[in-house]
C-alpha positions in Angstrom: 2.1 3.7 33.8 0.8 5.8 30.9 -2.7 7.0 30.9 -4.9 5.5 28.2 -7.1 7.7 26.0 -10.8 7.0 25.2 -11.6 5.1 22.0 -11.7 7.4 18.9 -15.0 9.1 18.3 -17.1 7.2 15.7 -17.7 9.1 12.5 -20.1 8.1 9.7 -18.4 6.5 6.7 -19.6 9.2 4.3 -18.2 11.9 6.6 -14.8 10.0 6.9 -14.6 9.8 3.1 -15.4 13.5 2.7 -12.8 14.6 5.3 -10.2 12.3 3.8 -10.9 13.9 0.4 -10.6 17.4 1.9 -7.3 16.4 3.6 -5.8 15.2 0.3 -7.1 18.3 -1.5 -4.9 20.5 0.9 -2.0 19.2 -1.2 -3.7 18.4 -4.5 -5.2 21.8 -5.0 -2.1 23.8 -3.9 -1.1 24.7 -7.5 -4.5 26.1 -8.4 -6.6 29.1 -7.6 -7.2 29.5 -3.9 -4.8 26.8 -3.0 -5.5 25.1 0.3 -8.1 27.6 1.4 -11.3 25.8 0.1 -10.5 22.3 1.5 -9.4 23.9 4.8 -12.7 25.8 5.0 -14.7 22.6 4.3 -12.8 20.8 7.0 -13.5 23.7 9.4 -17.3 23.4 8.6 -17.1 19.7 9.4 -15.2 20.4 12.6 -17.7 23.1 13.6 -20.6 20.7 13.1 -18.9 18.0 15.2 -18.2 20.5 17.9 -21.9 21.5 18.1 -23.3 18.0 18.0 -20.7 16.1 20.1 -19.2 18.7 22.4 -19.4 16.5 25.5 -17.8 13.5 23.8 -15.0 15.6 22.3 -14.0 16.9 25.7 -13.2 13.3 26.7 -10.8 12.7 23.7 -7.2 13.1 24.7 -6.2 13.9 21.2 -8.7 16.7 21.0 -7.4 18.1 24.3 -3.9 18.0 23.0 -4.8 19.7 19.8 -6.7 22.4 21.8 -3.5 23.0 23.8 -1.4 23.4 20.7 -3.9 25.8 19.2 -4.2 28.0 22.3 -0.4 28.4 22.5 -0.5 30.0 19.1 -3.9 31.7 19.2 -3.5 33.6 22.5 -0.2 35.3 21.6 -1.9 36.5 18.4 -4.6 38.2 20.6 -2.0 39.7 22.8 -0.1 41.1 19.8 -3.0 43.4 19.2 -1.7 45.6 22.0 1.0 47.1 19.9 0.0 46.0 16.4 1.4 47.9 13.5 -1.9 47.3 11.6 -4.7 46.3 13.9 -7.1 45.3 11.1 -4.5 43.0 9.6 -4.0 41.3 12.9 -7.7 40.9 13.4 -8.0 39.3 10.0 -5.2 36.8 10.9 -6.9 35.9 14.2 -10.3 35.3 12.5 -8.7 33.1 9.8 -6.6 31.2 12.4 -9.7 30.6 14.5 -11.1 28.5 11.7 -8.0 26.4 11.8 -9.0 25.0 15.2 -12.2 23.6 13.7 -10.4 22.2 10.7 -7.8 20.6 13.0 -10.6 19.1 15.1 -11.9 17.3 12.0 -8.4 16.1 11.1 -7.6 14.8 14.5 -10.8 12.8 14.7 -10.3 11.5 11.1 -6.7 10.5 11.4 -7.1 8.5 14.6 -8.3 5.8 12.3 -5.5 3.6 11.0 -7.3 3.0 7.7 -7.7 6.7 7.1 -4.0 7.4 7.6 -3.1 4.5 5.2 -5.5 5.9 2.6 -4.1 9.4 3.0 -0.6 8.1 2.4 -1.7 6.1 -0.6 -3.5 9.0 -2.2 -0.7 11.5 -1.5 1.7 9.0 -3.1 -0.2 9.2 -6.4 -0.3 13.0 -6.2 3.5 13.3 -5.7 4.2 10.7 -8.4 2.0 12.8 -10.8 4.0 15.9 -9.8 7.3 14.2 -10.5 6.0 13.0 -13.9 4.7 16.5 -14.7 8.1 18.0 -13.7 9.9 15.6 -16.0 7.6 16.6 -18.9 8.3 20.3 -18.1 12.0 19.6 -18.2 11.9 17.7 -21.4 9.3 19.7 -23.3 9.8 23.2 -21.8 6.2 23.2 -20.5 4.3 20.9 -18.2 1.0 19.1 -18.8 -1.0 22.2 -18.0 1.2 24.5 -20.2 3.2 25.9 -17.3 6.7 26.8 -18.7 10.1 26.6 -17.0 11.3 29.8 -15.5 13.8 31.9 -17.5 16.6 30.6 -15.3 15.6 27.0 -16.2 14.0 26.2 -12.8 11.5 23.3 -12.7 8.4 24.3 -10.9 5.8 21.8 -12.2 2.2 23.0 -12.1 3.2 25.8 -9.8 4.0 29.4 -10.8 6.3 29.7 -7.8 8.7 27.4 -5.9 6.1 25.9 -3.6 6.1 22.5 -5.2 9.5 21.5 -3.6 8.6 22.3 0.0 5.2 20.6 -0.3 6.8 17.5 -1.7 9.3 17.4 1.2 6.5 17.9 3.8 4.7 14.6 2.7 7.7 12.6 1.4 8.4 10.8 4.7 4.8 9.7 4.9 4.9 8.2 1.4 8.3 6.6 1.9 7.4 4.8 5.1 4.0 3.7 3.7 5.7 2.1 0.7 8.9 0.8 2.3 7.5 -2.4 3.8 5.8 -3.8 0.7 7.4 -1.8 -2.2 10.9 -0.9 -1.0 12.3 -0.2 -4.5 9.4 2.1 -5.2 9.9 4.0 -2.0 13.6 4.6 -2.7 12.7 5.6 -6.3 10.2 8.1 -5.1 12.8 9.5 -2.6 15.4 9.9 -5.4 12.9 11.3 -7.9 11.5 13.8 -5.6 15.0 14.9 -4.6 16.0 15.6 -8.2 12.8 17.6 -8.8 13.3 19.5 -5.6 16.9 20.5 -6.4 15.9 21.4 -10.0 13.7 24.0 -8.6 16.9 25.9 -7.8 16.1 26.4 -4.1 19.2 25.5 -2.2 17.3 25.5 1.1 15.3 22.5 -0.1 18.4 20.4 -0.6 19.4 21.3 2.9 15.9 20.1 4.2 16.2 17.0 2.1 19.6 16.1 3.6 18.3 16.9 7.1 15.4 14.5 6.7 17.8 11.7 5.6 20.0 12.4 8.6 17.2 12.3 11.1 15.7 9.2 9.5 19.0 7.4 9.9 19.4 8.7 13.5 16.0 7.2 14.3 16.8 3.8 12.8 20.4 3.6 14.0 21.7 1.4 11.1 25.2 0.1 10.4 27.8 2.3 8.8 27.2 0.8 5.3 23.6 1.9 5.4 24.7 5.4 6.6 27.1 5.7 3.6 24.5 4.4 1.1 21.7 6.8 2.3 24.0 9.8 2.6 25.2 9.2 -1.0 21.6 10.0 -2.1 22.0 13.8 -1.7 25.3 13.7 -3.6 23.6 11.6 -6.4 20.7 14.1 -6.5 23.0 17.1 -6.7 25.1 15.4 -9.4 22.0 14.5 -11.5 20.5 18.0 -11.1 23.8 19.6 -12.2 24.0 17.4 -15.3 20.3 18.1 -16.1 20.6 21.8 -15.7 24.3 23.0 -15.7 23.4 26.7 -16.1 21.3 26.7 -12.9 24.0 24.8 -11.0 26.6 27.4 -12.2 24.4 30.3 -11.0 24.0 28.7 -7.5 27.7 27.9 -7.3 28.6 31.5 -8.1 26.2 32.8 -5.4 28.0 30.5 -2.9 31.4 31.5 -4.1 30.5 35.2 -3.4 31.4 34.5 0.2 35.1 34.5 -0.8 35.1 38.0 -2.4 37.7 39.9 -0.4 36.4 43.5 -0.8 33.1 42.7 0.9 32.4 42.7 4.6 31.6 39.4 6.4 28.0 40.4 6.6 27.8 41.2 2.9 29.5 37.9 1.9 27.0 35.8 3.9 24.1 38.0 2.9 24.8 37.6 -0.8 25.4 33.8 -0.4 22.0 33.5 1.4 20.1 35.5 -1.2 20.1 38.6 1.1 18.2 36.8 3.9 20.3 38.4 6.6 18.5 41.6 5.7 15.2 39.9 6.4 16.4 38.4 9.7 18.1 41.6 10.9 14.9 43.6 10.2 12.8 41.0 12.0 14.9 41.2 15.1 14.6 45.0 15.0 10.8 44.6 15.1 11.1 42.3 18.1 13.4 44.8 19.9 10.8 47.5 19.3 8.0 45.4 20.9 9.8 42.6 22.8 6.9 41.2 24.8 4.0 41.1 22.4 5.5 41.9 19.0 4.3 44.2 16.3 1.1 42.3 15.6 0.4 39.1 13.8 0.3 39.4 10.0 2.4 42.6 10.0 5.9 41.6 9.1 5.6 42.6 5.5 3.5 45.7 6.3 6.0 47.0 8.8 9.2 46.0 7.0 10.0 49.4 5.4 9.7 51.1 8.8 12.1 48.8 10.5 14.7 48.2 7.7 18.0 49.8 8.6 20.1 49.3 5.5 20.0 51.7 2.5 20.6 48.9 0.0 17.9 46.6 1.3 16.1 45.4 -1.8 13.1 44.1 0.3 11.9 47.6 1.2 10.5 47.9 -2.3 9.8 44.2 -2.8 8.5 42.9 0.5 8.6 39.3 1.3 8.4 37.0 4.3 11.4 36.4 6.7 12.3 32.9 5.4 12.5 31.8 9.0 9.6 30.6 11.2 11.1 31.8 14.5 12.2 35.2 13.3 8.9 36.2 11.9 6.8 34.7 14.8 9.0 36.4 17.3 8.8 39.7 15.4 5.0 39.5 15.2 4.0 38.0 18.6 7.0 38.8 20.8 8.6 36.8 23.6 5.2 35.5 24.6 4.6 34.0 21.2 8.1 32.7 21.0 7.8 30.9 24.4 4.4 29.5 23.2 6.0 28.0 20.1 8.9 26.5 22.1 6.3 25.0 24.5 4.5 23.3 21.6 7.8 21.7 20.5 8.5 20.5 24.0 5.0 19.1 24.4 5.1 17.2 21.1 8.4 15.7 22.0 7.1 14.7 25.5 3.9 13.2 24.0 6.0 11.2 21.5 8.3 9.9 24.2 5.5 8.9 26.4 3.8 6.8 23.7 4.4 3.1 23.3 6.6 1.8 20.5 3.7 1.1 18.1 2.3 4.5 18.5 5.8 6.1 18.0 6.2 4.0 14.8 2.9 5.3 13.5 3.7 8.9 14.4 7.3 9.1 13.1 6.4 9.8 9.4 4.6 13.0 10.6 7.1 13.9 13.3 10.1 13.7 10.9 9.0 16.5 8.5 7.9 18.7 11.5 11.3 18.3 13.1 13.0 19.4 9.9 10.6 22.3 9.3 10.9 23.6 12.8 14.7 23.0 13.0 16.0 26.4 14.2 18.8 26.6 11.6 16.6 26.6 8.6 15.2 28.9 6.0 11.5 28.0 5.6 8.2 29.6 5.1 6.5 31.4 8.0 3.7 29.6 9.6 0.6 31.7 9.1 0.3 31.9 5.4 -2.9 30.4 3.8 -1.1 28.0 1.4 1.4 26.7 4.0 -0.2 26.5 7.4 -2.9 23.9 6.3 0.0 21.6 5.4 1.5 22.1 8.9 -2.0 21.6 10.3 -2.3 18.3 8.5 1.1 17.1 9.8 0.6 18.1 13.5 -2.9 16.8 13.6 -1.8 13.5 12.1 1.1 13.4 14.7 -1.3 13.9 17.6 -3.9 11.5 16.2 -1.4 8.7 15.4 -0.1 8.7 19.0 -3.6 7.4 19.9 -4.5 3.7 19.5 -7.4 3.1 17.1 -9.9 0.3 17.7 -8.1 -1.9 15.2 -4.8 -1.4 17.0 -6.4 -2.2 20.3 -7.8 -5.4 18.9 -4.5 -6.4 17.5 
């Protein structure tokens, strides 16, 4: 028999509305100055106040205890990484910033245990993503978006963003919007899925199409439909790719040439795959060299970029001069926090799977729209952003807190 959690902690209506606004702003404000930093800080202030005022009641909340466990499995390895940190000050800054994430997560877990709050979150985010799709269409047709942001010289569609972040942010919340609309507005849900797919592919990031396809596959696996539904849904990525190629043939040609570089005979196997993957093998190889140097505790959180030049081994590595992140969650986390951090991250994945499987069917149904993007983002064979960057981790925070919170039964669910 499964243990039941205590009823969700009551929050004043004004505070619920404020926290809901801050949660939506994590996505809404991403294109603008400061990104998700301000709304995350405001959530942390709310969480800090709740911790001071209702500490005893919070200890009784199963969702709070679960979030605390997840946080500690990331936070403690960061402290241990100070032992051999490449730059101690940078690691201390990362630890201080990440400590605030616990408080922000506390506010989100308490907020999102309420069914109405999750429904409003999905509804508001749906409007945001619809606006981004419209804005991207205007950018494609007019050359600039509603805010005057132009297309890139290669013809990439970036919407309100000056980088390629729009695509991954869309993908992170797309399942939530799709499942929210599917029951009452099925045609709108599928239209959003198709429209977001086209915009994501027009950004020119091949990894985003891979993530999009992986989401569809996992969604089908969860539902276990007939073969006709499998064929219909799996045709969506092909339709998206075809539409994107027709809309921007030059960008499609460039990406195809990069993929065809794998067949160049005079290159080594490493060079072929490295070129096809936009030289990411250099990033992963250097990250593994960092881990080999400090296998237990890593080179210190927030030090991958700083230490890159010292650990790079190839003379033609372009990232020595133009440093970037590793494009893989596990490589960068292992490099910075070592085996201890890697085991902590794996433990989080195992715990989340266990909590999901232990929940009843209704709770699993509520949690699936948050579990799906997390499964894809943390899929080992993937090229995604590292965790601890200020514009991206608050999005992961929102998803994991919503997952934990939705596995609990709200008062409305209990009454039903």
